[in-house]
N, C-alpha and C positions, 0 to 999 in steps of 0.2 A: 503493498499500499503506501502510494506516495502522498505526505503530510505538506497542503500549502497554505499559505497566509496569506489574502490579501486582505487589503486596506488603503484607503487615499489619506495622507498623513500632511499635516500641516507643519512649516518650521518647527513651532515646537510641541510637537508630537499630535495637536489636538487631531481626535476624531468626532467629535460629538459634541451638539447641543439640544437640553431640550430633546434626547431623541432624537433627531435631527442629524445630518452630516451638516461639516462646518462651510463646507465648500462645494456647488452642483457644476460638475464639470462633465459634459455632454459626454465627452469622449473617454473620461472616463469610464462612466460606463454601459457605452459599447465597449470596453476594454474587459469590464468585468461579466458582462453576460458571455463575449467570444470566448472567455475562460474559462467560466465555471459552466456553460451548457453542456451537458450530456454528464456532468458530473457527479459527485454527493457533495454539497455544502451542510456544513455545521454552524450552527447561532445560538448564540445564546436566549431566551424568551425576551428581553426587551429588543434587541432587534428583530426578531420576529413581527413586532408588534411596531414598528417604524416601518416595516415595509408597504408600499402601498397597497398591493393588493394580496396581501398573504404569502402561500408559500410560490418560491419562484418556478416558474415553467420549464419543462423538459430539464428540470435534476431532482435528485433525490433529495429531500431536504429533510434536516436532523435540527429537529431544537432541545436544547439542555434546559432541563426543568426540573426543579427538587417539588417546586409548588404546585402546578398545572399539568393537565399531561391531556387536553384537549386543543390542537394547532391542526385544524383542518388540510390534509395534503403534506403532512410530515411525520416524520418516527420520532417518537421521543422518548429521552434517555436522562437518565438522573443525574450523569456524570459524559465529561469527556473519555475518560478510559472505556466506561460502558458502553457508549456509541463505537467505538472505537472494535470492537470486541467482535461486533454484527457488519465489520464491514469487509469486503471481501479484498483478498491480497492482492488484486491487478488492478484495484479500487483507486481513482484520482481523487482526492477528499481537498475542498479547500474550506476552512476556517475562516469565516466573516464579520464576525464580531459576538459581543462585543468583547471591551476592554481586559476586566479577567479573564475572559476564555482566549483572547490575545495572546495575555500573559502566562497562562497555563501550557497554552498550543507552542509557543514561541520554543522550547525546552525542545520539543521535540521534531518540528516540522523541517521538513527537509529542503525549500526554498519560501521565498518571502517576493512577494509579486506586490511590490507598490506605487501609487501615484505618490511621489511626492512632492509640496503645494510648496512655493515658493513664499508665502506668505504668513500672517500669524492672524487666526480668524479675532474681532471685537471680541468674541463671546466664545466659552469653550466649559462643559463639565465632565469630560470624556478625552483622554489622552491613550495614545498607543504605548506598550513599553518600551523602554530605553532596547535598542537594537544593533547600536555602533559601538559595539564593544570585543570586536575582533572575531565574534564567532562565523559572521559572513563574509563572505566577498560579492562582488557585484559580476554576473555573468550576463547582462546587457544594461544600456541605460540611453532612453531617450529624452531630448529635452524639446518642448512645445514653449513656445511663445507669448508671453501674457495677450491677449484680446477680448475685446469687448466688455471691459473691467472684470474681467478673468483674470487670478493673476499667472505665471509663466508658472508650470510643472515639468516634471518628469517620470516616464515610468519606467520605474528601474527593476530590476528581477536583482535577485539576490539567493547564493544556493551556499547550503552548510558549508564552511572549509574543513 
């Protein structure tokens, strides 16, 4: 099984505010869809509730929750360890949030697919864990200029050293 983390991360590692993203970048959403379609996505309860239409189509959706069990279109487990026991060895998994799940998955992930945004949002209450600790090496890097009030950003793919 290949474990991947995918996130859009501001310069201060901000990823959310009031259960929403801190920046809306359409190219980031297209990349997210392209990378995760046909694979398994794992998310926490709050991340599920932040999705505008519920379970993501054309993906196996897994929600982790210790308090709720009814998430339409999703498999539900109480922990990341439990969920991983029900994923096949050939499956590609994408951890899609939130912060505590990112922190837990960072220790076992094989790849990070990050959109690194060259800006700091005015407000944020959720942050991505520290990842520039020497554990990762850049596999690819693609810069995008600021356009129409959107800050510059880069698609950066990391692989565990």
